[in-house]
TIDO-911856 format. One record per residue: chain; y, x, z of N, C-alpha, C, O in turn. Coordinates in nm, 3 decimals, always signed. Atoms other than C-alpha are relative to their C-alpha. Layout:
BEGIN
<tormar mol="A" n_yy="Y" n_xx="X" n_zz="Z" ca_yy="Y" ca_xx="X" ca_zz="Z" c_yy="Y" c_xx="X" c_zz="Z" o_yy="Y" o_xx="X" o_zz="Z"/>
...
***
This chain:
BEGIN
<tormar mol="A" n_yy="-0.026" n_xx="-0.086" n_zz="-0.113" ca_yy="-6.680" ca_xx="+0.496" ca_zz="+1.471" c_yy="-0.130" c_xx="+0.067" c_zz="+0.041" o_yy="-0.230" o_xx="-0.002" o_zz="+0.063"/>
<tormar mol="A" n_yy="+0.118" n_xx="-0.074" n_zz="-0.044" ca_yy="-6.929" ca_xx="+0.768" ca_zz="+1.565" c_yy="+0.026" c_xx="+0.058" c_zz="+0.138" o_yy="+0.139" o_xx="+0.092" o_zz="+0.171"/>
<tormar mol="A" n_yy="-0.012" n_xx="-0.060" n_zz="-0.132" ca_yy="-6.996" ca_xx="+0.899" ca_zz="+1.914" c_yy="+0.041" c_xx="-0.101" c_zz="+0.105" o_yy="+0.084" o_xx="-0.212" o_zz="+0.074"/>
<tormar mol="A" n_yy="-0.024" n_xx="+0.092" n_zz="-0.112" ca_yy="-6.945" ca_xx="+0.747" ca_zz="+2.257" c_yy="+0.119" c_xx="+0.041" c_zz="+0.088" o_yy="+0.136" o_xx="-0.013" o_zz="+0.197"/>
<tormar mol="A" n_yy="-0.108" n_xx="-0.050" n_zz="-0.085" ca_yy="-6.636" ca_xx="+0.932" ca_zz="+2.384" c_yy="+0.107" c_xx="-0.106" c_zz="+0.029" o_yy="+0.179" o_xx="-0.093" o_zz="+0.129"/>
<tormar mol="A" n_yy="-0.100" n_xx="+0.104" n_zz="-0.023" ca_yy="-6.417" ca_xx="+0.619" ca_zz="+2.353" c_yy="-0.059" c_xx="-0.129" c_zz="+0.056" o_yy="+0.013" o_xx="-0.227" o_zz="+0.074"/>
<tormar mol="A" n_yy="+0.064" n_xx="+0.119" n_zz="-0.056" ca_yy="-6.671" ca_xx="+0.370" ca_zz="+2.495" c_yy="+0.055" c_xx="-0.024" c_zz="+0.140" o_yy="+0.081" o_xx="+0.072" o_zz="+0.212"/>
<tormar mol="A" n_yy="+0.036" n_xx="+0.126" n_zz="+0.065" ca_yy="-6.634" ca_xx="+0.099" ca_zz="+2.612" c_yy="+0.111" c_xx="-0.057" c_zz="-0.089" o_yy="+0.093" o_xx="-0.163" o_zz="-0.148"/>
<tormar mol="A" n_yy="-0.110" n_xx="+0.052" n_zz="+0.083" ca_yy="-6.298" ca_xx="+0.059" ca_zz="+2.428" c_yy="-0.040" c_xx="-0.009" c_zz="-0.146" o_yy="-0.017" o_xx="-0.112" o_zz="-0.210"/>
<tormar mol="A" n_yy="+0.050" n_xx="-0.003" n_zz="+0.138" ca_yy="-6.446" ca_xx="+0.159" ca_zz="+2.092" c_yy="-0.145" c_xx="+0.045" c_zz="+0.008" o_yy="-0.174" o_xx="+0.152" o_zz="+0.063"/>
<tormar mol="A" n_yy="+0.142" n_xx="-0.033" n_zz="-0.010" ca_yy="-6.824" ca_xx="+0.158" ca_zz="+2.056" c_yy="-0.052" c_xx="+0.053" c_zz="-0.133" o_yy="+0.003" o_xx="+0.022" o_zz="-0.238"/>
<tormar mol="A" n_yy="+0.056" n_xx="-0.054" n_zz="+0.124" ca_yy="-7.039" ca_xx="+0.346" ca_zz="+1.803" c_yy="-0.032" c_xx="-0.110" c_zz="-0.101" o_yy="-0.087" o_xx="-0.215" o_zz="-0.066"/>
<tormar mol="A" n_yy="+0.025" n_xx="+0.096" n_zz="+0.106" ca_yy="-7.059" ca_xx="+0.165" ca_zz="+1.470" c_yy="+0.114" c_xx="-0.099" c_zz="-0.022" o_yy="+0.116" o_xx="-0.170" o_zz="-0.123"/>
<tormar mol="A" n_yy="-0.112" n_xx="+0.093" n_zz="+0.013" ca_yy="-6.739" ca_xx="-0.032" ca_zz="+1.530" c_yy="+0.099" c_xx="+0.051" c_zz="-0.104" o_yy="+0.121" o_xx="+0.172" o_zz="-0.115"/>
<tormar mol="A" n_yy="-0.103" n_xx="-0.035" n_zz="+0.098" ca_yy="-6.478" ca_xx="-0.036" ca_zz="+1.254" c_yy="+0.135" c_xx="-0.002" c_zz="+0.069" o_yy="+0.167" o_xx="-0.096" o_zz="+0.142"/>
<tormar mol="A" n_yy="-0.131" n_xx="-0.014" n_zz="-0.063" ca_yy="-6.132" ca_xx="+0.080" ca_zz="+1.362" c_yy="+0.107" c_xx="-0.011" c_zz="-0.108" o_yy="+0.099" o_xx="+0.056" o_zz="-0.212"/>
<tormar mol="A" n_yy="-0.113" n_xx="+0.013" n_zz="+0.091" ca_yy="-5.812" ca_xx="-0.028" ca_zz="+1.186" c_yy="+0.114" c_xx="+0.085" c_zz="+0.054" o_yy="+0.149" o_xx="+0.075" o_zz="+0.172"/>
<tormar mol="A" n_yy="-0.104" n_xx="-0.093" n_zz="-0.043" ca_yy="-5.537" ca_xx="+0.236" ca_zz="+1.198" c_yy="+0.134" c_xx="-0.040" c_zz="-0.062" o_yy="+0.143" o_xx="-0.062" o_zz="-0.182"/>
<tormar mol="A" n_yy="-0.135" n_xx="+0.028" n_zz="+0.047" ca_yy="-5.165" ca_xx="+0.158" ca_zz="+1.175" c_yy="+0.074" c_xx="+0.133" c_zz="-0.014" o_yy="+0.119" o_xx="+0.190" o_zz="+0.086"/>
<tormar mol="A" n_yy="-0.062" n_xx="-0.131" n_zz="+0.024" ca_yy="-5.018" ca_xx="+0.470" ca_zz="+1.015" c_yy="+0.150" c_xx="+0.000" c_zz="+0.025" o_yy="+0.211" o_xx="+0.107" o_zz="+0.030"/>
<tormar mol="A" n_yy="-0.143" n_xx="+0.010" n_zz="-0.026" ca_yy="-4.665" ca_xx="+0.344" ca_zz="+1.082" c_yy="+0.034" c_xx="-0.022" c_zz="+0.147" o_yy="+0.151" o_xx="-0.033" o_zz="+0.182"/>
<tormar mol="A" n_yy="-0.019" n_xx="+0.038" n_zz="-0.140" ca_yy="-4.713" ca_xx="+0.278" ca_zz="+1.455" c_yy="+0.101" c_xx="+0.089" c_zz="+0.073" o_yy="+0.176" o_xx="+0.039" o_zz="+0.157"/>
<tormar mol="A" n_yy="-0.086" n_xx="-0.090" n_zz="-0.076" ca_yy="-4.523" ca_xx="+0.585" ca_zz="+1.576" c_yy="+0.117" c_xx="+0.055" c_zz="-0.081" o_yy="+0.171" o_xx="+0.161" o_zz="-0.048"/>
<tormar mol="A" n_yy="-0.117" n_xx="-0.044" n_zz="+0.078" ca_yy="-4.250" ca_xx="+0.613" ca_zz="+1.313" c_yy="+0.131" c_xx="-0.032" c_zz="+0.072" o_yy="+0.231" o_xx="+0.037" o_zz="+0.053"/>
<tormar mol="A" n_yy="-0.122" n_xx="+0.040" n_zz="-0.071" ca_yy="-3.996" ca_xx="+0.436" ca_zz="+1.539" c_yy="-0.007" c_xx="+0.019" c_zz="+0.150" o_yy="+0.097" o_xx="+0.023" o_zz="+0.216"/>
<tormar mol="A" n_yy="+0.017" n_xx="-0.020" n_zz="-0.145" ca_yy="-4.138" ca_xx="+0.485" ca_zz="+1.890" c_yy="-0.099" c_xx="+0.113" c_zz="+0.023" o_yy="-0.185" o_xx="+0.140" o_zz="-0.061"/>
<tormar mol="A" n_yy="+0.092" n_xx="-0.109" n_zz="-0.034" ca_yy="-4.317" ca_xx="+0.774" ca_zz="+2.062" c_yy="-0.125" c_xx="-0.057" c_zz="+0.066" o_yy="-0.120" o_xx="-0.162" o_zz="+0.130"/>
<tormar mol="A" n_yy="+0.122" n_xx="+0.043" n_zz="-0.069" ca_yy="-4.676" ca_xx="+0.743" ca_zz="+2.182" c_yy="+0.021" c_xx="+0.007" c_zz="+0.152" o_yy="+0.096" o_xx="+0.091" o_zz="+0.202"/>
<tormar mol="A" n_yy="-0.008" n_xx="+0.002" n_zz="-0.145" ca_yy="-4.714" ca_xx="+0.659" ca_zz="+2.550" c_yy="-0.136" c_xx="+0.035" c_zz="+0.059" o_yy="-0.239" o_xx="+0.026" o_zz="-0.009"/>
<tormar mol="A" n_yy="+0.125" n_xx="-0.031" n_zz="-0.070" ca_yy="-4.974" ca_xx="+0.766" ca_zz="+2.805" c_yy="-0.094" c_xx="-0.119" c_zz="-0.008" o_yy="-0.051" o_xx="-0.234" o_zz="+0.006"/>
<tormar mol="A" n_yy="+0.112" n_xx="+0.095" n_zz="+0.011" ca_yy="-5.307" ca_xx="+0.579" ca_zz="+2.762" c_yy="-0.010" c_xx="-0.067" c_zz="-0.137" o_yy="-0.101" o_xx="-0.146" o_zz="-0.159"/>
<tormar mol="A" n_yy="+0.016" n_xx="+0.050" n_zz="+0.137" ca_yy="-5.240" ca_xx="+0.491" ca_zz="+2.395" c_yy="-0.124" c_xx="+0.064" c_zz="-0.063" o_yy="-0.159" o_xx="+0.177" o_zz="-0.032"/>
<tormar mol="A" n_yy="+0.108" n_xx="-0.056" n_zz="+0.080" ca_yy="-5.537" ca_xx="+0.537" ca_zz="+2.163" c_yy="+0.063" c_xx="+0.046" c_zz="-0.131" o_yy="+0.127" o_xx="-0.033" o_zz="-0.202"/>
<tormar mol="A" n_yy="-0.059" n_xx="-0.056" n_zz="+0.121" ca_yy="-5.433" ca_xx="+0.766" ca_zz="+1.879" c_yy="-0.111" c_xx="+0.050" c_zz="-0.093" o_yy="-0.219" o_xx="+0.086" o_zz="-0.047"/>
<tormar mol="A" n_yy="+0.095" n_xx="-0.049" n_zz="+0.100" ca_yy="-5.610" ca_xx="+0.866" ca_zz="+1.558" c_yy="+0.063" c_xx="+0.116" c_zz="-0.075" o_yy="+0.183" o_xx="+0.116" o_zz="-0.100"/>
<tormar mol="A" n_yy="-0.050" n_xx="-0.113" n_zz="+0.079" ca_yy="-5.579" ca_xx="+1.192" ca_zz="+1.369" c_yy="-0.112" c_xx="+0.054" c_zz="-0.088" o_yy="-0.230" o_xx="+0.039" o_zz="-0.057"/>
<tormar mol="A" n_yy="+0.096" n_xx="-0.059" n_zz="+0.094" ca_yy="-5.747" ca_xx="+1.368" ca_zz="+1.078" c_yy="-0.010" c_xx="+0.149" c_zz="+0.027" o_yy="+0.091" o_xx="+0.219" o_zz="+0.027"/>
<tormar mol="A" n_yy="+0.026" n_xx="-0.142" n_zz="-0.021" ca_yy="-5.905" ca_xx="+1.708" ca_zz="+1.149" c_yy="-0.024" c_xx="+0.064" c_zz="-0.136" o_yy="-0.128" o_xx="+0.041" o_zz="-0.197"/>
<tormar mol="A" n_yy="+0.009" n_xx="-0.063" n_zz="+0.133" ca_yy="-5.844" ca_xx="+1.916" ca_zz="+0.834" c_yy="-0.122" c_xx="+0.092" c_zz="-0.011" o_yy="-0.186" o_xx="+0.097" o_zz="-0.116"/>
<tormar mol="A" n_yy="+0.112" n_xx="-0.095" n_zz="+0.004" ca_yy="-6.110" ca_xx="+2.175" ca_zz="+0.926" c_yy="-0.133" c_xx="-0.071" c_zz="-0.019" o_yy="-0.215" o_xx="-0.029" o_zz="-0.101"/>
<tormar mol="A" n_yy="+0.128" n_xx="+0.072" n_zz="+0.005" ca_yy="-6.392" ca_xx="+1.926" ca_zz="+0.979" c_yy="+0.001" c_xx="-0.116" c_zz="-0.099" o_yy="-0.102" o_xx="-0.179" o_zz="-0.121"/>
<tormar mol="A" n_yy="-0.013" n_xx="+0.113" n_zz="+0.094" ca_yy="-6.262" ca_xx="+1.668" ca_zz="+0.727" c_yy="-0.049" c_xx="-0.130" c_zz="+0.063" o_yy="-0.122" o_xx="-0.207" o_zz="+0.000"/>
<tormar mol="A" n_yy="+0.042" n_xx="+0.119" n_zz="-0.073" ca_yy="-6.311" ca_xx="+1.395" ca_zz="+0.988" c_yy="+0.117" c_xx="-0.063" c_zz="+0.072" o_yy="+0.213" o_xx="+0.005" o_zz="+0.109"/>
<tormar mol="A" n_yy="-0.099" n_xx="+0.074" n_zz="-0.076" ca_yy="-6.101" ca_xx="+1.126" ca_zz="+1.155" c_yy="-0.048" c_xx="-0.011" c_zz="+0.145" o_yy="-0.165" o_xx="-0.039" o_zz="+0.169"/>
<tormar mol="A" n_yy="+0.032" n_xx="+0.009" n_zz="-0.142" ca_yy="-6.091" ca_xx="+1.128" ca_zz="+1.536" c_yy="+0.091" c_xx="-0.099" c_zz="+0.069" o_yy="+0.205" o_xx="-0.118" o_zz="+0.027"/>
<tormar mol="A" n_yy="-0.083" n_xx="+0.083" n_zz="-0.086" ca_yy="-5.967" ca_xx="+0.882" ca_zz="+1.796" c_yy="-0.013" c_xx="+0.053" c_zz="+0.142" o_yy="-0.122" o_xx="+0.090" o_zz="+0.186"/>
<tormar mol="A" n_yy="-0.002" n_xx="-0.046" n_zz="-0.139" ca_yy="-5.866" ca_xx="+0.985" ca_zz="+2.147" c_yy="+0.105" c_xx="-0.078" c_zz="+0.078" o_yy="+0.199" o_xx="-0.131" o_zz="+0.019"/>
<tormar mol="A" n_yy="-0.098" n_xx="+0.062" n_zz="-0.086" ca_yy="-5.680" ca_xx="+0.839" ca_zz="+2.441" c_yy="+0.097" c_xx="+0.108" c_zz="+0.048" o_yy="+0.054" o_xx="+0.215" o_zz="+0.091"/>
<tormar mol="A" n_yy="-0.104" n_xx="-0.094" n_zz="-0.039" ca_yy="-5.351" ca_xx="+1.013" ca_zz="+2.520" c_yy="+0.015" c_xx="-0.003" c_zz="+0.152" o_yy="+0.055" o_xx="-0.105" o_zz="+0.209"/>
<tormar mol="A" n_yy="-0.004" n_xx="-0.003" n_zz="-0.147" ca_yy="-5.365" ca_xx="+1.123" ca_zz="+2.886" c_yy="+0.117" c_xx="+0.080" c_zz="+0.054" o_yy="+0.149" o_xx="+0.069" o_zz="+0.172"/>
<tormar mol="A" n_yy="-0.114" n_xx="-0.078" n_zz="-0.047" ca_yy="-5.069" ca_xx="+1.360" ca_zz="+2.904" c_yy="+0.111" c_xx="-0.001" c_zz="-0.102" o_yy="+0.089" o_xx="-0.021" o_zz="-0.221"/>
<tormar mol="A" n_yy="-0.118" n_xx="-0.004" n_zz="+0.084" ca_yy="-4.719" ca_xx="+1.386" ca_zz="+2.766" c_yy="+0.056" c_xx="+0.142" c_zz="-0.001" o_yy="+0.023" o_xx="+0.221" o_zz="+0.088"/>
<tormar mol="A" n_yy="-0.054" n_xx="-0.136" n_zz="+0.007" ca_yy="-4.525" ca_xx="+1.698" ca_zz="+2.661" c_yy="+0.063" c_xx="+0.043" c_zz="+0.133" o_yy="+0.139" o_xx="-0.031" o_zz="+0.194"/>
<tormar mol="A" n_yy="-0.054" n_xx="-0.057" n_zz="-0.123" ca_yy="-4.442" ca_xx="+1.919" ca_zz="+2.958" c_yy="-0.079" c_xx="-0.033" c_zz="+0.125" o_yy="-0.052" o_xx="+0.023" o_zz="+0.231"/>
<tormar mol="A" n_yy="+0.080" n_xx="+0.036" n_zz="-0.116" ca_yy="-4.699" ca_xx="+1.761" ca_zz="+3.190" c_yy="-0.120" c_xx="+0.092" c_zz="+0.014" o_yy="-0.169" o_xx="+0.148" o_zz="-0.084"/>
<tormar mol="A" n_yy="+0.122" n_xx="-0.075" n_zz="-0.029" ca_yy="-4.986" ca_xx="+1.944" ca_zz="+3.356" c_yy="-0.106" c_xx="-0.100" c_zz="+0.041" o_yy="-0.082" o_xx="-0.184" o_zz="+0.128"/>
<tormar mol="A" n_yy="+0.109" n_xx="+0.093" n_zz="-0.026" ca_yy="-5.318" ca_xx="+1.760" ca_zz="+3.363" c_yy="-0.112" c_xx="+0.073" c_zz="+0.071" o_yy="-0.153" o_xx="+0.182" o_zz="+0.031"/>
<tormar mol="A" n_yy="+0.116" n_xx="-0.053" n_zz="-0.073" ca_yy="-5.596" ca_xx="+1.824" ca_zz="+3.614" c_yy="-0.115" c_xx="-0.098" c_zz="-0.013" o_yy="-0.095" o_xx="-0.219" o_zz="-0.001"/>
<tormar mol="A" n_yy="+0.119" n_xx="+0.083" n_zz="+0.009" ca_yy="-5.949" ca_xx="+1.694" ca_zz="+3.567" c_yy="-0.099" c_xx="+0.048" c_zz="+0.105" o_yy="-0.140" o_xx="+0.164" o_zz="+0.103"/>
<tormar mol="A" n_yy="+0.097" n_xx="-0.032" n_zz="-0.106" ca_yy="-6.183" ca_xx="+1.684" ca_zz="+3.869" c_yy="-0.101" c_xx="-0.113" c_zz="+0.009" o_yy="-0.064" o_xx="-0.229" o_zz="+0.022"/>
<tormar mol="A" n_yy="+0.107" n_xx="+0.100" n_zz="-0.011" ca_yy="-6.519" ca_xx="+1.506" ca_zz="+3.882" c_yy="+0.022" c_xx="-0.117" c_zz="-0.095" o_yy="+0.007" o_xx="-0.233" o_zz="-0.055"/>
<tormar mol="A" n_yy="-0.021" n_xx="+0.100" n_zz="+0.105" ca_yy="-6.440" ca_xx="+1.317" ca_zz="+3.557" c_yy="+0.120" c_xx="-0.091" c_zz="+0.024" o_yy="+0.132" o_xx="-0.194" o_zz="-0.042"/>
<tormar mol="A" n_yy="-0.123" n_xx="+0.077" n_zz="-0.023" ca_yy="-6.108" ca_xx="+1.185" ca_zz="+3.697" c_yy="+0.119" c_xx="+0.081" c_zz="-0.047" o_yy="+0.120" o_xx="+0.204" o_zz="-0.033"/>
<tormar mol="A" n_yy="-0.118" n_xx="-0.066" n_zz="+0.054" ca_yy="-5.770" ca_xx="+1.265" ca_zz="+3.541" c_yy="+0.116" c_xx="-0.017" c_zz="+0.097" o_yy="+0.143" o_xx="-0.127" o_zz="+0.145"/>
<tormar mol="A" n_yy="-0.116" n_xx="+0.000" n_zz="-0.088" ca_yy="-5.469" ca_xx="+1.359" ca_zz="+3.756" c_yy="+0.116" c_xx="+0.066" c_zz="-0.071" o_yy="+0.096" o_xx="+0.163" o_zz="-0.145"/>
<tormar mol="A" n_yy="-0.117" n_xx="-0.067" n_zz="+0.056" ca_yy="-5.114" ca_xx="+1.442" ca_zz="+3.649" c_yy="+0.109" c_xx="+0.009" c_zz="+0.104" o_yy="+0.216" o_xx="+0.062" o_zz="+0.076"/>
***
């Protein structure tokens, strides 16, 4: 894992195991950590899901509101 955007949940240098079948039967929920491959940059990314389809997200002073 590179970068600190997921700290303290995932720290730089930590190895992450990805379950590619996790969302075949259920949809992701808010606050899940998801992984995806960026075709342009040829890199794997992990992010926390903060919004669901149709929701509007506001970010103020590093806090997330929906």
